[in-house]
Every structure is written in structure tokens, then in C-alpha cells.
C-alpha positions in Angstrom: -10.9 103.4 173.3 -9.2 106.8 173.0 -5.8 105.1 173.5 -6.4 102.6 170.7 -7.4 105.5 168.3 -4.1 107.3 169.2 -2.0 104.2 168.6 -3.8 103.5 165.3 -3.2 107.1 164.2 0.5 106.9 165.0 0.9 103.6 163.2 -0.8 105.0 160.1 1.3 108.1 160.2 4.5 106.1 160.5 3.4 103.8 157.6 2.7 106.8 155.4 6.0 108.4 156.2 7.9 105.2 155.5 6.2 104.7 152.2 6.8 108.3 151.2 10.5 108.1 152.1 10.9 104.8 150.1 9.2 106.3 147.0 11.4 109.4 147.3 14.6 107.3 147.6 13.6 105.3 144.5 12.7 108.4 142.4 16.0 110.2 143.1 18.4 109.7 140.1 21.9 108.4 140.7 24.5 111.1 140.7 26.1 111.8 137.3 29.8 112.3 136.9 30.4 114.7 134.0 33.3 114.3 131.7 35.0 117.3 130.1 36.4 116.4 126.7 38.5 118.8 124.7 36.4 119.8 121.6 39.0 122.2 120.1 42.5 123.4 120.5 43.7 126.6 118.8 47.4 127.2 118.4 48.8 130.7 117.8 52.1 132.5 117.6 52.2 134.4 120.9 53.8 137.6 119.6 51.4 138.1 116.7 48.3 135.9 117.5 48.8 134.5 114.0 46.9 131.2 113.7 49.0 128.0 113.2 46.6 125.1 113.8 43.0 124.6 114.6 42.3 121.2 115.9 38.8 119.7 116.6 37.8 116.4 118.2 34.7 114.3 118.3 33.9 111.4 120.6 31.9 108.2 120.9 29.4 107.6 123.8 32.1 106.0 125.9 34.3 109.2 125.6 36.7 107.5 123.2 38.1 109.5 120.3 36.0 109.2 117.1 37.8 111.7 114.9 40.5 114.4 114.9 40.6 117.2 112.4 43.8 119.3 112.1 43.5 122.4 110.0 46.4 124.8 109.1 46.6 127.5 106.4 47.9 124.9 103.9 46.2 121.7 104.6 43.6 119.8 106.6 44.1 116.3 108.0 41.3 114.2 109.4 41.8 111.0 111.4 38.9 108.6 111.9 39.1 105.8 114.5 37.0 102.6 114.8 37.2 100.2 117.7 36.9 96.6 118.7 34.4 95.6 121.4 37.1 95.6 124.0 38.0 99.3 123.2 41.2 98.7 121.2 41.6 100.0 117.7 40.2 98.0 114.9 40.7 100.3 111.8 41.6 103.9 111.2 41.8 106.3 108.3 43.8 109.4 107.4 42.5 111.8 104.8 44.2 115.0 103.7 43.5 118.1 101.6 46.3 120.2 100.3 49.1 120.2 97.7 50.2 116.6 98.4 47.1 114.9 99.9 47.4 111.4 101.6 44.5 109.0 102.0 45.6 106.0 104.1 43.8 103.2 105.7 45.1 101.3 108.8 44.3 97.9 110.1 45.5 96.7 113.6 46.4 93.3 114.9 47.0 92.1 118.5 49.0 89.4 120.2 49.4 88.1 123.7 47.5 90.0 126.4 45.7 92.0 123.6 48.9 94.1 123.0 49.1 95.8 119.6 51.6 93.9 117.5 51.0 95.0 113.9 49.8 98.0 111.9 49.1 97.5 108.2 48.8 100.7 106.0 47.2 100.8 102.5 46.2 103.5 100.1 48.6 106.4 99.4 51.1 104.6 101.7 51.6 100.9 101.7 53.5 99.7 104.8 53.7 97.1 107.6 55.0 97.9 111.1 55.5 95.0 113.5 55.4 95.9 117.2 57.0 93.9 120.0 55.8 94.8 123.5 58.3 94.5 126.4 56.4 94.2 129.7 59.5 94.7 131.8 60.0 98.3 130.4 56.4 99.0 129.2 57.9 99.7 125.8 56.8 99.0 122.2 59.5 98.4 119.7 58.8 98.7 116.0 60.4 96.7 113.1 59.9 96.7 109.3 58.7 99.4 106.9 59.0 103.2 107.2 59.1 103.2 111.1 61.7 100.4 111.5 63.5 101.0 114.8 61.0 103.2 116.4 60.5 102.7 120.2 57.8 104.1 122.4 57.7 103.8 126.2 54.8 104.4 128.6 55.2 105.4 132.2 53.4 103.8 135.2 50.3 106.1 134.5 50.2 105.0 130.9 51.6 108.3 129.5 54.1 108.3 126.7 57.3 109.5 128.3 60.0 108.4 125.7 60.1 107.9 122.0 63.3 106.7 120.4 64.1 107.2 116.7 60.9 109.1 116.0 60.9 108.7 112.2 58.7 111.7 111.5 61.5 114.1 112.5 64.4 111.7 112.9 64.9 112.5 116.6 64.5 111.0 120.1 62.1 112.5 122.6 61.5 112.6 126.3 58.4 114.0 128.1 58.1 115.1 131.7 54.7 115.4 133.5 53.3 117.0 136.6 51.6 113.8 137.8 49.3 115.3 140.4 47.7 117.7 137.8 45.2 116.9 135.1 46.2 117.2 131.5 44.0 118.4 128.6 42.8 114.8 127.9 42.3 113.7 131.5 38.7 112.6 130.9 39.1 111.1 127.5 38.9 107.3 127.2 42.2 106.7 125.3 43.1 103.0 124.8 46.8 102.1 124.8 46.5 101.2 121.1 45.4 104.7 120.3 48.3 106.3 122.1 50.8 104.0 120.3 49.3 104.6 116.9 48.8 108.3 117.0 52.2 109.0 118.6 54.0 107.1 115.9 52.0 108.1 112.8 50.6 111.5 113.5 52.8 114.3 112.1 51.5 116.8 114.6 53.0 119.8 116.4 54.7 118.6 119.6 52.5 120.6 122.0 49.4 118.4 121.7 50.3 115.3 119.9 50.7 113.1 122.9 47.1 113.2 124.1 48.2 113.6 127.7 46.0 113.0 130.7 48.7 114.5 133.0 50.0 118.1 132.8 53.1 118.3 130.7 56.0 120.4 132.0 58.7 119.7 129.4 59.6 117.8 126.3 63.1 117.2 125.0 62.8 117.1 121.3 66.1 116.4 119.5 68.5 118.9 121.0 65.9 121.4 122.2 63.8 121.7 125.3 60.2 122.8 125.0 58.8 124.3 128.2 55.1 124.1 129.0 54.1 127.0 131.1 51.6 129.7 132.1 48.8 127.2 132.6 45.4 128.7 133.3 42.4 126.6 134.3 38.6 127.2 134.0 36.0 127.1 136.7 35.9 123.3 136.5 39.7 123.2 137.0 40.5 122.0 133.5 43.3 123.6 131.4 41.9 126.5 129.3 45.1 128.1 128.1 48.9 127.5 128.2 52.1 128.4 126.4 55.0 126.4 125.0 58.4 128.0 124.6 61.7 126.7 123.2 65.0 126.8 125.1 66.8 127.8 121.9 65.8 131.2 120.6 63.3 131.0 117.7 61.0 133.5 116.0 58.3 130.8 116.0 58.1 130.6 119.8 56.6 131.0 122.3 53.2 129.6 121.1 49.9 130.0 122.8 47.1 127.4 123.1 43.4 127.8 123.9 41.4 124.7 124.8 37.6 124.4 124.5 35.6 121.5 126.1 32.4 119.7 125.7 30.5 118.0 128.5 29.5 114.4 128.3 
């Protein structure tokens, strides 16, 4: 009789432990992977700390860019981005304040394999850019309108590494990355259509216009080399400050950059 009571007690104890363990397992939340999205970048002249640009970013729930606001002492430019269900750009707008403000709307079209093949501009600027994607070289070539002849190439990691006939400054450009190190936009969900659009249309200082997810080491911009250096990282190992210097002597360089992040 005593043996039966002991066996019963052991069985009940094991049952209770099992039930408790199951409930505990079910109640534990799944691990959350945080994203660190750049919320602001401040550009200054290194020698004087004089401000050049203040740039702020907002995001959608999927960590895609919602808006970019670029403020200098003379003007403010705001870009607003709207997406299709598959994450590609649907429409965008550019609004400016300053002496010669622009207000432009953009509509995007896609061809085979959902590759961007047309950007139509209206408002202050009326234009049509046709884009042809070459899969063999991972390159977009533009024809028609203001940006006729522009070419933009992506590397195997989807980073812009070459722009030919960049009409904003009438130059060609090459970018070199440190592929094993995170860039400022490492956690941002940037669709290929966003990279193509902003890198062609955004008249933006070279140091942060490429929305890089890998650390940039150098850009060749026309006849000058711009060196990215003195990177510092925060406790979460994301870039917090860096500098850009130019190979040719210039009173405007080096420039210093400070990056702030928001968690999502």
C-alpha cells in the first residue's frame, strides 16, 4: 500500500512538472531582433564645426524609408516615398523651400522580373526617363529626358558601385566598400528601385547619398578621390561618426559626420 502511494505521488509530481514546463515554454516570447535605423546625420566642416547639412529619416513598419528631409542654411528638401505591395516604389514626391523651390511628383513603372523601367516626373519638372536593365552586368541604363545616357551599376551585394554620366554633376563615379563591415544603412529595408531612383535624382552631398549597407572606403568623383576614414562605432557596433577627406586640397574638407539611430 505504501509503495502504491509513493508511485502515485511520483506520477503526480512528474505530471505537474511537465505541465508547468509546457506552460512556461508557451508563455516565453520569441526572441526579437532589433533593427537600428539612422534617424539623423549631421554634416559639419571639420576645421570649424560649421554645419553644412542636417538630414533626418523616417520609416515604415517594415523598416523601409518613408521620408528624407535634407536641411541646409539655404534650403530644405523633403522626399516622400510610397510603395507597392511587393516593396518596390509606386510614387514619390520632392518638395523644396528656398530661393528656387521645386515641387515634383514621380511615378514608377516596371518591366520583366519587376525591374524598374520608367520614371515619369511632373510638376516643377516634366520629364520621362526610360531604364533598361542588363542582368549580365547588373546595370541600369537610362535614355530620354534630362538624364539621358546615365548608367548605374550594382555590385553582387546590391550596392551602387558605379555611376556613369551622372547628370547632376556631369561626372562618372566609382565607389569602393569594405564588404565585411556594416554601413550606416545596414538595417534599412531599401528596395532596388529606391537605390536607383535616389542615386540618380537626389542632388545630395556625396558622403551619404548612396544609402550604403556596407562601409564605404573611397569614392572617385570626377577627377577627385574622396576618402572615408576615422570610423567610430557605438556600443551596438553601428557607425556613429566618420570623416570624409578629398585627395585634392580643399578648404571645404575634411568633413565630419555624426549619425543617430532609432531602434525598431
